[in-house]
C-alpha angles and dihedrals in degrees: 000000000000091000090056091051091050092048091046091051091049091050091050091049092048092049090048092051090046092053091048092047092047092048091049093047092051097043113115111258117230139170106272090214094057117090111245093208117072114203112225115256094249091052091049090050094049092047093050093045091050091052092053099037088064090071127081124201106234100173151317122236116198128200134167097280108027148349130250114219113201119205129177134198139149085282090063136248124340126191120198117193107215120199097196098254114125131240090039111201102166094095124145115272092255089066099042135147086030121097129193111247101170136017132190136163090268106032151025122216119207135191130193128186117229124210114302091254090064094056097194129083122227122237131202135172125209114203125209109270115217119205091206115100 
């Protein structure tokens, strides 16, 4: 009787391992560094706009080799050294994935690419904010 119980337990264990192995072998392989959840395009757009709308353009200082772009938010001051090449992608991490695509004395225009499924970039312009009222 005990031998039948032992054989039965072994069969159950072998079947269990077989099911686990089969499930693992048939599971879709994916890049472990790729997010499995894709945020819908509208949510991506709103999230990126919210991250950029928090910043105010306070001024641009030009010299012979580059420009300093001064931004302000609740997080504090941020200076971006701009070398004149557009589009400018070397922004601090807090502004990524945005890139500067146009610059004038009164505004900065940004562009960010959404996920490939969205197919269209998002654009936003920050205008110079004057403290004078």
